[in-house]
C-alpha positions as CSV (number, residue, x, y, z in Angstrom):
1,M,3.6,37.7,-11.6
2,N,0.5,36.8,-13.5
3,D,0.4,37.1,-17.3
4,A,-0.2,34.9,-20.3
5,T,3.3,33.5,-20.2
6,V,4.3,33.2,-16.5
7,Q,2.4,32.8,-13.3
8,T,3.3,32.0,-9.8
9,M,1.4,30.0,-7.2
10,I,1.8,29.7,-3.4
11,S,1.7,26.1,-2.2
12,V,1.6,24.7,1.4
13,G,2.6,21.3,2.6
14,I,1.5,20.2,6.1
15,D,2.8,16.9,7.5
16,I,1.2,15.5,10.6
17,G,3.4,12.6,11.5
18,T,3.8,10.0,14.3
19,T,6.3,12.1,16.1
20,T,6.4,15.5,14.5
21,T,4.2,18.0,12.7
22,Q,5.6,20.6,10.4
23,L,4.8,22.7,7.3
24,V,6.5,24.4,4.4
25,I,5.3,27.2,2.1
26,S,6.6,27.3,-1.4
27,R,6.4,29.4,-4.5
28,L,5.8,27.5,-7.7
29,T,6.4,29.2,-11.1
30,L,4.2,28.2,-14.1
31,E,5.5,29.0,-17.5
32,N,4.4,28.4,-21.1
33,T,7.5,26.7,-22.5
34,A,6.2,26.3,-26.1
35,S,7.1,28.8,-28.8
36,A,4.5,31.2,-29.9
37,A,3.7,29.2,-33.1
38,L,3.0,25.9,-31.2
39,I,0.2,24.7,-28.9
40,P,0.9,26.1,-25.4
41,R,2.7,23.7,-23.0
42,V,2.5,24.9,-19.5
43,E,4.9,23.5,-17.0
44,I,6.0,24.1,-13.4
45,T,9.5,25.5,-14.1
46,G,10.5,26.7,-10.6
47,K,9.9,25.5,-7.0
48,E,11.2,27.7,-4.2
49,V,10.6,27.0,-0.5
50,I,9.9,30.4,1.1
51,H,9.1,29.3,4.6
52,R,10.0,26.3,6.8
53,S,8.2,25.9,10.1
54,Q,9.9,24.8,13.2
55,I,9.5,21.1,13.9
56,Y,6.8,20.4,16.5
57,F,6.0,17.3,18.4
58,T,2.7,16.1,17.1
59,P,0.1,17.1,19.8
60,L,-1.9,14.2,21.1
61,L,-4.6,13.9,23.7
62,N,-3.6,10.3,24.2
63,H,-2.0,7.6,22.1
64,H,-5.2,7.3,20.1
65,L,-6.4,10.9,19.7
66,V,-4.7,13.7,17.8
67,N,-5.3,17.2,19.4
68,A,-7.1,18.9,16.5
69,V,-7.1,22.3,18.2
70,A,-3.4,22.3,18.9
71,V,-2.6,21.2,15.3
72,S,-4.7,24.1,13.9
73,Q,-2.9,26.5,16.2
74,I,0.4,25.3,14.9
75,V,-0.7,26.0,11.3
76,E,-2.2,29.4,12.3
77,N,1.0,30.4,14.1
78,E,3.2,29.4,11.2
79,Y,1.1,31.2,8.7
80,R,1.4,34.3,10.8
81,R,5.2,33.9,11.0
82,A,5.3,33.5,7.2
83,G,3.2,36.6,6.7
84,V,0.4,34.7,4.8
85,T,-3.3,33.9,5.3
86,S,-5.3,31.0,3.9
87,R,-6.5,33.4,1.1
88,D,-2.9,33.6,-0.1
89,I,-2.5,29.8,-0.6
90,D,-3.3,28.5,-4.0
91,T,-2.6,24.8,-3.7
92,G,-0.9,22.2,-1.6
93,A,-1.7,19.3,0.6
94,V,-2.2,18.2,4.2
95,I,-0.7,14.7,4.6
96,I,-1.1,12.5,7.6
97,T,1.6,9.9,8.0
98,G,2.8,6.9,9.9
99,E,1.1,5.7,13.1
100,T,-0.9,9.0,13.2
101,A,-2.9,7.8,10.2
102,K,-4.4,5.2,12.5
103,K,-5.6,7.7,15.1
104,E,-9.3,7.6,15.7
105,N,-9.9,11.2,14.6
106,A,-7.3,11.4,11.8
107,K,-9.7,11.8,9.0
108,A,-11.8,14.5,10.7
109,I,-8.6,16.5,11.5
110,L,-7.4,16.4,7.9
111,E,-10.7,17.5,6.5
112,A,-10.9,20.4,9.0
113,L,-7.3,21.4,8.3
114,A,-7.9,21.3,4.5
115,D,-10.6,23.9,4.9
116,F,-8.5,26.0,7.2
117,A,-5.4,25.9,5.1
118,G,-6.8,27.3,1.8
119,D,-9.4,26.9,-0.9
120,F,-7.5,24.3,-2.8
121,V,-5.4,22.6,-0.2
122,V,-6.4,19.0,0.1
123,A,-6.4,16.3,2.7
124,T,-4.4,13.2,1.8
125,A,-3.3,10.0,3.5
126,G,-1.9,6.6,2.8
127,P,1.5,5.0,2.9
128,N,2.1,4.8,-0.9
129,L,1.4,8.5,-1.4
130,E,3.6,9.3,1.6
131,S,6.4,7.2,0.1
132,V,6.4,9.1,-3.2
133,Y,6.2,12.5,-1.6
134,A,9.1,11.7,0.7
135,G,11.2,10.3,-2.2
136,K,10.6,13.5,-4.2
137,G,11.3,15.7,-1.2
138,S,14.5,13.9,-0.3
139,G,16.0,14.3,-3.7
140,A,15.8,10.6,-4.7
141,A,13.5,11.2,-7.7
142,A,15.9,13.9,-9.1
143,F,18.9,11.7,-8.4
144,S,17.4,8.9,-10.5
145,S,16.7,11.2,-13.3
146,E,20.0,13.0,-13.3
147,R,22.2,9.9,-12.9
148,H,19.9,7.5,-14.9
149,Q,20.1,5.0,-12.1
150,I,17.4,3.2,-10.0
151,I,17.4,4.3,-6.4
152,I,15.2,3.4,-3.4
153,N,14.3,6.1,-0.9
154,V,13.3,4.8,2.5
155,D,11.6,7.4,4.7
156,V,12.0,6.1,8.3
157,G,9.9,8.2,10.7
158,G,8.3,7.7,14.1
159,G,5.9,4.9,13.1
160,T,6.6,3.6,9.6
161,S,9.3,3.1,7.0
162,N,8.0,4.1,3.6
163,Y,9.8,2.8,0.4
164,A,9.7,4.4,-3.0
165,V,11.7,3.1,-6.0
166,F,12.6,5.8,-8.6
167,Q,13.6,5.3,-12.2
168,E,14.2,8.3,-14.4
169,G,12.4,10.5,-11.9
170,E,9.3,8.4,-11.7
171,A,8.1,6.2,-8.8
172,I,7.9,2.6,-10.1
173,D,7.2,0.8,-6.8
174,T,6.3,1.5,-3.2
175,A,5.8,-0.3,0.1
176,C,5.3,0.5,3.8
177,L,6.7,-1.3,6.8
178,N,5.5,-0.7,10.4
179,V,8.9,0.2,11.7
180,G,9.8,3.6,13.2
181,G,11.8,5.2,15.9
182,H,8.8,6.1,18.1
183,L,7.3,2.6,18.5
184,I,9.1,2.4,21.8
185,E,8.8,5.5,23.9
186,I,11.3,6.2,26.7
187,E,11.2,9.0,29.2
188,P,13.7,11.5,27.8
189,G,17.2,11.2,29.3
190,T,16.3,8.1,31.2
191,S,15.8,4.3,30.6
192,R,12.2,4.1,31.8
193,V,9.8,2.8,29.1
194,S,6.6,4.8,28.8
195,Y,4.9,3.1,25.8
196,I,5.4,0.1,23.5
197,A,3.4,0.0,20.3
198,E,2.0,-3.3,19.0
199,P,4.6,-3.6,16.1
200,A,7.4,-3.3,18.7
201,Q,5.8,-5.9,20.9
202,A,5.6,-8.3,17.9
203,V,9.3,-7.9,17.2
204,M,10.1,-8.5,20.9
205,K,8.0,-11.7,20.8
206,T,10.0,-13.1,18.0
207,L,13.1,-12.4,20.1
208,N,11.6,-14.1,23.1
209,R,12.1,-10.9,25.0
210,A,9.6,-8.8,26.9
211,I,9.4,-5.6,28.9
212,T,6.5,-3.7,30.5
213,I,5.7,-0.1,30.7
214,G,7.5,1.5,33.7
215,E,10.5,-0.8,33.6
216,E,14.0,0.2,32.9
217,I,15.3,-1.0,29.6
218,S,19.0,-1.8,29.0
219,L,21.1,-0.6,26.0
220,S,21.7,-4.3,25.0
221,L,18.0,-5.1,24.8
222,L,17.3,-1.8,22.9
223,R,20.1,-2.7,20.5
224,E,18.7,-6.2,20.0
225,V,15.2,-4.9,19.2
226,S,16.5,-2.1,17.0
227,T,18.8,-4.5,15.1
228,A,15.9,-6.9,14.5
229,M,13.7,-4.0,13.2
230,A,16.6,-2.7,11.0
231,R,17.0,-6.1,9.4
232,C,13.3,-6.1,8.6
233,V,13.7,-2.8,6.9
234,V,16.6,-4.1,4.8
235,E,15.0,-7.4,4.1
236,V,12.2,-5.6,2.1
237,L,15.0,-4.2,-0.1
238,H,16.4,-7.5,-1.2
239,S,14.2,-10.5,-0.4
240,K,11.2,-11.5,-2.5
241,V,10.2,-13.9,0.3
242,P,10.4,-11.9,3.5
243,S,10.5,-13.6,6.9
244,E,7.4,-14.1,9.0
245,V,8.1,-11.0,11.2
246,T,8.7,-8.8,8.2
247,R,5.5,-10.0,6.6
248,Q,3.7,-9.3,9.8
249,L,5.0,-5.7,9.9
250,L,4.3,-4.9,6.2
251,M,1.3,-2.6,5.8
252,T,1.2,-2.9,2.0
253,P,2.4,-5.6,-0.4
254,S,6.2,-5.8,-0.4
255,L,8.4,-4.4,-3.2
256,T,8.3,-6.4,-6.4
257,L,12.1,-6.2,-6.7
258,N,11.9,-6.9,-10.5
259,Y,14.6,-4.2,-11.0
260,P,18.3,-4.0,-9.9
261,V,18.9,-2.4,-6.5
262,A,22.2,-1.0,-5.3
263,K,21.7,2.5,-4.1
264,V,19.6,3.5,-1.1
265,M,18.7,6.9,0.3
266,I,17.3,7.2,3.8
267,S,15.1,10.2,4.8
268,G,12.7,10.9,7.7
269,G,13.3,11.6,11.4
270,V,15.6,8.7,11.9
271,A,17.8,9.5,8.8
272,D,20.2,11.9,10.6
273,H,21.2,9.1,12.8
274,V,21.8,6.8,9.8
275,Y,24.4,9.3,8.5
276,S,25.9,10.1,11.9
277,D,29.6,9.4,12.7
278,Q,29.1,7.2,15.8
279,P,26.4,5.3,17.7
280,P,24.8,6.4,20.9
281,S,26.7,5.0,23.9
282,S,24.0,5.0,26.6
283,V,20.2,4.6,27.0
284,A,20.1,8.2,28.1
285,E,21.7,9.3,24.9
286,V,19.3,7.1,22.9
287,S,16.2,8.5,24.7
288,R,17.0,12.2,24.4
289,F,14.0,12.6,22.1
290,G,11.7,10.3,24.1
291,D,12.1,7.3,21.8
292,F,14.8,4.9,20.4
293,G,15.2,6.6,17.0
294,P,18.9,7.4,17.3
295,L,19.7,3.7,17.9
296,L,17.4,2.5,15.2
297,G,19.1,4.8,12.7
298,W,22.6,3.5,13.6
299,T,21.6,-0.2,13.4
300,L,19.9,0.5,10.1
301,R,23.1,2.0,8.8
302,E,25.0,-1.2,9.9
303,A,22.4,-3.5,8.4
304,L,22.5,-1.7,5.0
305,L,26.3,-1.6,4.7
306,E,26.5,-5.3,5.8
307,T,24.1,-6.3,3.1
308,G,26.1,-4.4,0.5
309,F,23.9,-1.4,-0.3
310,E,25.5,1.9,-1.2
311,L,24.1,4.7,1.1
312,I,23.4,8.0,-0.7
313,K,22.8,11.0,1.5
314,P,19.6,12.9,0.8
315,L,19.2,16.6,0.3
316,E,16.5,16.6,3.0
317,T,16.0,14.2,5.9
318,V,13.4,15.0,8.5
319,R,11.7,17.5,6.2
320,A,11.6,15.3,3.1
321,T,7.9,14.4,3.3
322,V,6.6,17.9,4.0
323,I,8.8,19.4,1.2
324,G,7.6,16.8,-1.2
325,T,4.0,17.4,-0.2
326,G,4.3,21.2,-0.5
327,T,6.2,21.2,-3.9
328,Q,5.2,18.0,-5.6
329,S,1.5,17.4,-4.8
330,V,0.1,19.6,-7.6
331,N,0.0,18.4,-11.2
332,L,-1.0,20.5,-14.3
333,S,-3.3,19.3,-17.0
334,G,-2.4,19.6,-20.7
335,S,-3.1,22.9,-22.5
336,T,-5.9,21.6,-24.8
337,I,-8.7,21.2,-22.3
338,H,-12.5,21.9,-22.2
339,V,-13.7,23.2,-18.8
340,E,-16.7,25.0,-17.4
341,E,-15.0,27.4,-15.1
342,Q,-18.0,28.1,-12.9
343,T,-18.0,24.4,-11.9
344,L,-14.5,24.6,-10.4
345,P,-12.9,23.9,-8.0
346,L,-14.1,20.3,-7.4
347,R,-12.9,18.2,-4.5
348,N,-12.8,14.4,-3.8
349,V,-13.7,13.2,-7.3
350,L,-13.5,9.4,-7.5
351,V,-11.6,8.0,-10.5
352,A,-13.1,5.1,-12.6
353,L,-11.0,3.3,-15.2
354,P,-13.5,1.6,-17.5
355,F,-11.0,0.2,-20.1
356,T,-8.3,-1.4,-18.0
357,N,-8.8,-4.9,-19.4
358,C,-8.9,-3.8,-23.1
359,Q,-5.7,-5.2,-24.6
360,R,-6.0,-3.2,-27.8
361,G,-7.0,0.2,-26.4
362,L,-10.6,1.3,-26.6
363,P,-13.4,-0.9,-27.9
364,E,-14.3,-0.3,-31.6
365,T,-17.9,0.6,-31.2
366,A,-19.8,3.2,-29.1
367,D,-22.1,0.5,-27.7
368,Q,-19.1,-1.5,-26.4
369,I,-17.6,1.7,-24.9
370,A,-20.9,2.5,-23.3
371,G,-21.2,-1.0,-21.7
372,L,-17.8,-0.8,-20.1
373,V,-18.3,2.8,-18.9
374,R,-21.7,1.9,-17.4
375,K,-20.1,-1.2,-15.6
376,A,-17.3,0.9,-14.1
377,V,-19.5,3.6,-12.8
378,N,-22.1,1.2,-11.4
379,A,-19.3,-0.6,-9.5
380,L,-18.4,2.7,-7.7
381,T,-21.9,4.1,-7.1
382,T,-25.2,3.0,-5.6
383,E,-28.8,4.0,-6.5
384,G,-29.3,7.6,-5.6
385,D,-25.6,8.2,-5.1
386,N,-24.5,11.5,-6.6
387,H,-20.8,11.3,-5.7
388,L,-18.7,12.8,-8.5
389,I,-17.0,10.3,-10.7
390,A,-14.2,11.0,-13.2
391,L,-13.8,8.7,-16.2
392,A,-10.1,8.2,-16.9
393,M,-8.5,6.5,-19.9
394,Q,-5.5,6.6,-22.2
395,G,-7.6,7.6,-25.3
396,P,-8.3,6.4,-28.8
397,K,-5.5,4.5,-30.6
398,T,-5.6,7.1,-33.3
399,L,-7.0,10.7,-32.9
400,T,-9.1,10.8,-36.0
401,F,-12.4,12.7,-36.0
402,Q,-14.3,9.4,-36.3
403,D,-12.5,7.9,-33.3
404,I,-13.3,10.9,-31.2
405,Q,-16.9,10.8,-32.2
406,I,-17.3,7.1,-31.3
407,L,-15.7,7.8,-27.9
408,A,-18.0,10.8,-27.3
409,H,-21.1,8.8,-28.2
410,G,-20.0,5.9,-26.0
411,I,-19.3,8.1,-23.0
412,I,-22.6,9.8,-23.2
413,A,-24.6,6.5,-23.5
414,G,-22.6,4.9,-20.7
415,M,-23.1,7.8,-18.4
416,E,-26.8,8.4,-19.1
417,D,-28.2,7.2,-15.8
418,Y,-25.4,8.9,-13.8
419,L,-25.9,12.2,-15.6
420,T,-29.5,12.3,-14.7
421,R,-28.4,12.5,-11.0
422,T,-25.4,14.8,-11.2
423,H,-25.4,16.8,-14.5
424,T,-21.6,16.8,-14.2
425,L,-19.3,14.9,-16.5
426,I,-15.6,14.7,-15.8
427,V,-13.2,13.0,-18.3
428,I,-9.5,12.6,-17.8
429,I,-7.5,11.4,-20.9
430,E,-3.8,10.8,-21.2
431,K,-3.6,11.6,-24.9
432,D,-3.6,15.2,-26.1
433,C,-7.2,15.5,-27.2
434,G,-9.2,16.9,-24.2
435,K,-10.4,20.0,-26.0
436,I,-11.8,18.2,-29.1
437,L,-13.3,15.4,-27.1
438,G,-15.0,18.0,-24.8
439,Q,-16.3,19.9,-27.8
440,S,-17.7,16.7,-29.3
441,I,-19.5,15.7,-26.1
442,S,-20.9,19.2,-25.7
443,A,-22.2,19.2,-29.2
444,L,-23.8,15.7,-28.9
445,Y,-25.4,16.1,-25.5
446,A,-28.6,18.1,-25.8
447,K,-29.2,18.7,-22.1
448,P,-27.5,21.2,-19.7
449,L,-24.2,19.7,-18.6
450,D,-21.2,20.8,-16.5
451,L,-18.4,19.3,-18.6
452,I,-14.7,19.0,-17.5
453,C,-12.5,17.3,-20.1
454,I,-8.8,17.5,-19.3
455,D,-5.8,15.7,-20.8
456,Q,-2.2,14.7,-20.4
457,L,-2.7,13.2,-16.9
458,S,-2.3,9.7,-15.7
459,V,-4.4,8.5,-12.7
460,G,-5.2,5.2,-11.1
461,S,-8.5,3.4,-10.4
462,S,-10.1,4.6,-7.1
463,D,-7.7,7.5,-6.8
464,Y,-9.3,10.7,-5.7
465,I,-8.6,14.0,-7.5
466,D,-9.2,17.7,-6.8
467,I,-9.4,20.0,-9.8
468,G,-8.7,23.7,-9.3
469,K,-9.7,26.8,-11.2
470,P,-8.0,27.5,-14.6
471,L,-4.6,29.1,-14.6
472,M,-2.5,30.8,-17.3
473,G,-5.5,32.5,-19.0
474,G,-7.6,29.3,-18.8
475,R,-5.0,27.1,-20.6
476,V,-4.5,24.6,-17.8
477,V,-6.0,23.5,-14.5
478,P,-4.2,22.3,-11.4
479,V,-5.0,18.8,-10.3
480,V,-4.0,17.0,-7.1
481,I,-4.1,13.2,-7.2
482,K,-4.5,11.7,-3.8
483,T,-6.0,9.0,-1.7
484,L,-8.2,9.2,1.3
485,V,-7.6,5.6,2.5
486,F,-6.6,5.5,6.1
487,E,-4.7,2.7,7.7
488,T,-6.7,0.3,9.9
489,K,-4.1,-2.4,10.4
490,K,-2.9,-2.4,14.0
């Protein structure tokens, strides 16, 4: 379906996690929801998962190297099963999560997969992004919107626990803790330890306990370690001053907790064990997947209920992140935009926010605007650097012709040196004035210029964005907001 009113897109989400790798393919429906007499308002009105892959163990060459060839084969095989090729995929994201984001070749794998998966499928990483995708895929975001209640989704996977706090459907806080079910590996069906990750060793040290690879581990010791880890997970949910071990395991700043918290949703590979009816009764039962995830899930359940939290069961558990990635990674610009179609798509555009310290909106004069724009761009570039920069801002306090002209003059003056290198100007504005601002800049700038001016999007400083080709007869462009920051903390 592809007309002026309704259009569909095929989106893929690929999640390469600590323990598992999987993908989903979804159909997104775009529709102009405004009446014929009003300015078009294009929204994503439908999201349907049309293919779910089987869940694979993430292929590794060793504990520090992901097997890129094997991961590519997984994607290729699942595309074949779904009856699609990379040419059929319009958008989506490849996300690398948990401990796997620390692997030596993680970034190279993501970039290679992004090219393999489709023209506008992007590589993303970072615990905060993973937290939000998981919370949207689990149903936590929708729950907060429908019930008008704050809820925290904790996605507990093989290597990390990712927190996202949702209020009225929007993520208002995130955090990441280095706790997951695969930090201790045990030979499946036995009690023999085959691997202990550094975070697990740190927890054991605080308990004055130790075990070496190749030794047999008892159920009581496993329970002691998993209980300590579960308490760290719960501590992030209620303590503004976490313990030393929790601070050591945090990979990001902790939650601010400046909001009431009562309801918690658990997703991820460990989640099914959180909602199970009984705990595992032997080490062999715990280790059936080659780790201690089943026991971590049960002890997390105990710790949450003991602390007084209400457990809400998610719509998706182990697939939450990949579904969130496949259905929630794409955003749409507003419908009043100015774009040079031949310039698109653009990938890995770095975002600069020149006016973050302006308490009253934008400066009053073009010279003041130019000074702040120049400072923001210079902070992100070096001499001779032609990396694409997008200026992002809320917009003028009032959308008068004079305000738009002052902003246009200021942007051109502030970007003068940058434009001599790239001849590409990208502006992202929250207010609904992208088209008129783009027309003003185009009229004022006498030299050749590839100009992209889009609106009704909110992005953060040092985010990366990808901008796709126009949709819906040129009314909107798809935008993926992402981060390419890979974890280095061991």
